[in-house]
C-alpha positions as CSV (number, residue, x, y, z in Angstrom):
1,M,75.0,33.9,80.5
2,T,72.1,36.3,80.4
3,V,69.2,35.9,78.0
4,I,68.3,39.3,76.5
5,T,66.7,40.9,73.5
6,A,69.0,40.4,70.5
7,T,70.3,43.4,68.5
8,V,71.8,43.4,65.0
9,C,75.2,43.8,66.5
10,S,74.8,41.0,69.0
11,R,73.6,38.8,66.2
12,A,76.5,39.7,64.0
13,L,79.0,39.0,66.7
14,G,77.3,35.8,67.5
15,D,77.5,34.8,63.9
16,E,81.2,35.6,64.0
17,L,81.6,33.2,67.0
18,R,79.8,30.5,64.9
19,R,82.1,31.1,62.0
20,L,85.1,30.8,64.3
21,R,83.8,27.5,65.8
22,E,83.3,26.0,62.3
23,T,86.6,27.3,60.7
24,C,89.0,27.3,63.6
25,A,87.8,24.6,65.9
26,D,86.1,22.4,63.3
27,L,83.3,21.5,65.8
28,R,79.6,21.3,65.5
29,G,77.5,23.2,68.1
30,G,76.8,20.2,70.2
31,Q,80.5,19.1,70.2
32,M,81.5,22.6,71.2
33,A,79.0,22.5,74.1
34,M,80.4,19.1,75.2
35,R,84.0,20.3,75.2
36,L,83.1,23.4,77.2
37,G,80.8,21.6,79.6
38,W,77.8,23.7,78.5
39,H,74.2,22.9,77.7
40,P,73.8,22.9,73.8
41,S,71.2,25.7,74.1
42,K,73.8,27.9,75.6
43,V,76.0,27.7,72.5
44,T,73.0,28.2,70.3
45,N,71.7,31.3,72.1
46,I,75.1,32.9,72.3
47,E,75.8,32.3,68.6
48,K,72.4,33.7,67.7
49,G,73.0,36.8,69.7
50,K,70.1,36.0,72.0
51,A,72.2,35.7,75.1
52,R,75.0,37.8,76.6
53,A,78.1,35.7,77.3
54,S,80.1,36.5,80.3
55,E,83.8,37.3,79.9
56,I,84.7,33.9,81.3
57,D,82.3,32.3,78.6
58,L,84.1,34.3,75.9
59,V,87.5,33.4,77.1
60,Q,86.6,29.7,77.2
61,Y,84.9,29.8,73.8
62,L,87.6,31.8,72.0
63,T,90.4,29.7,73.6
64,M,88.7,26.6,72.2
65,C,88.9,28.3,68.8
66,G,92.6,28.8,69.2
67,K,92.5,32.6,69.7
68,D,95.0,34.5,71.9
69,I,94.5,37.2,74.5
70,D,94.9,40.1,72.0
71,F,92.0,38.6,69.9
72,F,89.9,38.2,73.0
73,E,90.5,41.8,74.1
74,D,89.5,43.1,70.7
75,F,86.4,40.9,70.6
76,R,85.4,41.9,74.2
77,R,85.6,45.6,73.3
78,Q,83.1,45.0,70.5
79,Y,80.9,42.7,72.5
80,K,80.5,44.8,75.7
81,D,78.0,47.3,74.0
82,A,76.5,44.9,71.5
83,F,73.2,44.6,73.3
84,D,72.5,48.3,73.6
85,E,69.6,49.9,71.8
86,Y,71.9,52.6,70.4
87,I,75.3,51.3,69.1
88,V,78.0,53.5,67.6
89,Q,80.8,51.9,65.5
90,V,83.7,53.5,63.6
91,S,82.8,53.8,59.9
92,G,85.5,51.3,58.9
93,N,83.8,48.5,60.8
94,L,81.5,47.2,58.0
95,R,80.8,43.6,59.1
96,T,77.7,44.5,61.1
97,L,76.4,46.6,58.2
98,A,76.9,43.7,55.7
99,F,75.3,41.2,58.2
100,A,72.3,43.6,58.7
101,E,71.7,43.8,55.0
102,S,72.2,40.2,54.2
103,T,69.7,38.9,56.8
104,A,67.0,41.5,56.3
105,K,63.5,40.7,55.1
106,S,63.1,44.3,53.8
107,I,65.4,47.3,53.3
108,T,64.1,50.8,53.0
109,S,66.4,53.8,52.7
110,Y,66.5,57.5,52.0
111,D,69.5,59.5,50.7
112,I,69.7,63.2,50.0
113,H,73.3,63.7,49.0
114,T,74.4,60.5,47.3
115,V,73.1,57.3,45.5
116,P,72.6,54.5,48.1
117,G,75.6,52.0,48.2
118,L,73.5,49.0,47.2
119,V,72.7,50.6,43.8
120,Q,76.0,52.4,43.1
121,T,78.1,51.5,40.1
122,P,81.7,50.6,41.0
123,E,83.0,53.7,39.2
124,Y,80.6,56.0,41.1
125,A,81.7,54.3,44.4
126,D,85.3,54.8,43.6
127,A,84.9,58.4,42.7
128,L,82.9,59.0,45.9
129,Y,85.6,57.6,48.1
130,R,88.2,59.7,46.3
131,L,86.2,62.9,46.8
132,G,85.5,62.2,50.4
133,G,89.2,62.0,51.4
134,F,88.4,59.7,54.4
135,V,89.8,56.5,52.9
136,A,93.5,56.1,52.2
137,E,94.3,55.8,48.5
138,E,95.6,52.2,48.8
139,R,92.4,51.1,50.6
140,I,89.9,52.5,48.0
141,P,89.9,49.4,45.7
142,A,89.1,47.1,48.6
143,A,86.4,49.4,49.8
144,V,84.8,49.5,46.4
145,R,85.0,45.7,46.1
146,F,83.3,45.4,49.5
147,R,80.5,47.8,48.5
148,T,80.0,45.9,45.2
149,D,80.0,42.5,47.0
150,R,77.3,43.8,49.3
151,Q,75.1,44.3,46.2
152,A,74.8,40.5,45.8
153,V,72.0,40.6,48.3
154,L,69.8,42.2,45.5
155,Q,70.6,39.2,43.1
156,R,69.4,36.5,45.5
157,R,66.4,34.4,44.7
158,N,65.0,35.3,48.1
159,R,66.2,38.9,48.1
160,P,64.8,41.4,50.6
161,T,62.0,43.7,49.6
162,C,63.7,47.0,48.8
163,R,62.7,50.6,48.4
164,F,65.4,53.3,47.8
165,Y,64.2,56.9,48.1
166,I,66.7,59.2,46.5
167,H,66.4,63.0,46.6
168,E,66.8,64.6,43.2
169,L,69.6,66.7,44.8
170,A,71.7,63.6,44.9
171,L,71.3,63.2,41.1
172,R,72.7,66.7,40.7
173,Q,75.9,66.0,42.6
174,R,78.6,65.5,40.1
175,V,80.5,62.5,41.4
176,G,83.3,61.8,39.0
177,G,83.1,62.6,35.3
178,D,80.1,62.7,32.9
179,R,80.4,59.1,31.9
180,I,80.4,57.9,35.5
181,M,77.2,59.9,36.1
182,E,75.5,58.7,32.9
183,D,76.2,55.1,33.9
184,Q,74.9,55.7,37.4
185,Y,71.7,57.3,36.1
186,A,71.2,54.4,33.7
187,R,71.6,51.8,36.5
188,L,69.0,53.7,38.6
189,M,66.6,54.0,35.6
190,F,66.7,50.2,35.0
191,N,65.9,49.6,38.7
192,T,62.9,51.8,39.1
193,D,61.0,48.8,40.6
194,I,63.0,49.5,43.8
195,V,64.0,53.2,43.3
196,R,61.8,56.3,43.9
197,I,63.0,59.8,43.2
198,V,62.0,62.6,45.6
199,P,61.6,65.8,43.4
200,A,64.1,68.7,43.9
201,D,61.4,71.1,45.2
202,V,60.3,68.8,48.0
203,V,61.9,69.7,51.3
204,V,62.6,66.7,53.6
205,P,64.2,67.6,56.9
206,S,66.3,64.5,57.1
207,S,69.9,63.7,56.1
208,G,68.9,60.1,55.4
209,C,68.6,56.8,57.1
210,V,68.0,53.1,56.5
211,L,65.4,50.7,58.0
212,W,66.0,47.0,58.1
213,E,63.2,44.7,59.1
214,Y,63.6,41.0,59.9
215,E,61.5,37.8,60.0
216,K,62.2,37.0,63.7
217,S,64.2,39.9,65.0
218,L,63.4,43.5,65.9
219,P,63.8,46.2,63.2
220,V,66.9,48.3,63.1
221,A,67.3,51.9,62.0
222,F,70.7,52.9,60.6
223,T,72.5,56.1,59.8
224,D,76.1,56.9,59.1
225,T,78.6,59.8,58.7
226,D,82.2,59.9,57.5
227,L,83.2,59.1,61.1
228,V,80.7,56.7,62.6
229,N,77.9,54.1,61.9
230,V,74.9,54.2,64.3
231,F,72.6,51.2,64.7
232,V,69.3,51.9,66.6
233,Q,66.6,49.5,68.0
234,D,64.9,51.9,70.3
235,P,61.1,51.6,69.6
236,G,60.6,55.4,69.6
237,A,63.4,55.9,67.0
238,I,62.0,53.1,64.9
239,A,58.5,54.7,65.0
240,R,59.9,58.0,63.8
241,T,61.8,56.3,61.0
242,R,58.5,54.7,59.9
243,L,56.9,58.1,59.9
244,L,59.6,59.4,57.6
245,F,59.2,56.6,55.1
246,N,55.4,57.0,55.2
247,H,55.9,60.6,54.3
248,L,58.3,59.8,51.5
249,E,55.8,57.4,50.0
250,Q,53.4,60.3,49.7
251,V,55.8,62.9,48.2
252,A,58.1,60.7,46.0
253,L,57.5,60.0,42.3
254,N,56.0,56.7,41.5
255,A,58.0,54.1,39.4
256,G,57.0,55.4,36.0
257,Q,57.5,59.1,37.0
258,S,60.9,58.1,38.6
259,R,62.0,56.5,35.4
260,T,61.0,59.5,33.4
261,K,62.9,61.8,35.8
262,L,66.0,59.7,35.5
263,A,65.7,59.6,31.7
264,E,66.0,63.4,31.8
265,Y,69.4,63.1,33.4
266,V,70.5,60.3,31.1
267,S,69.5,62.3,28.0
268,P,69.4,66.0,28.8
269,P,68.9,68.5,26.0
270,R,71.9,68.2,23.6
271,E,72.7,71.9,23.7
272,E,73.6,71.7,27.4
273,Y,76.6,69.5,26.4
274,D,78.1,71.3,23.4
275,G,81.7,70.2,23.1
276,R,81.5,67.7,25.9
277,G,81.4,64.4,24.0
278,P,78.8,61.7,23.3
279,R,75.9,61.1,25.5
280,L,73.7,58.1,26.2
281,A,70.6,58.1,24.0
């Protein structure tokens, strides 16, 4: 076992080990250590992602949880790069993303093409998946539920401090029908305590990213594409991410201005929509 700087991925996988211990082995940490012949701090540090377990450690731990060789090989593949400063995962692997959000002290994000997942309506998320074409039809309902379930972090009593910068170009992207967009605009308008709109005429040379900050762990920058998720803890990358958000704070509309801008999309001039049905007032 090697003590090392924890990453969000090592902490997520360590948390997975803790969950396996509790649900599959039905053992407390001290009991697990005793069964394995380890010092209790070894179990604690591995489960907190603060120490890299050897392959023998993982075999012993997972065997105690009743897992077979196939499970071990899959877990080992995920674990071998979990302590790197740059971690790339396939986009379908969302557990690390959910863990990063749920344990963050603050979440700051910027999107230029779409509304951020944590403030999307279910209908908008569904339409977005269908437009993308990267998720099989039968998997879309589960993907939407997962995205909606992630939003529970914003309802917690001790929710993270959040700021979502959304470029006005994202508001102009027609995701689904008019009613879907109206409902999405309304949700954003009622959340302008955490939403800031970047005006359409402001050029920001970034495709978007997220910064998660933690009470006792290093900050993590995140960016994704249709193919991969990238988690970064390199200090230089974190510094550049902070510079981006400092700039956005200067150029984005404030809360009141963002609400007014969103109201323009909720209730545009009536003549623009002749023959297209009712609109929100």
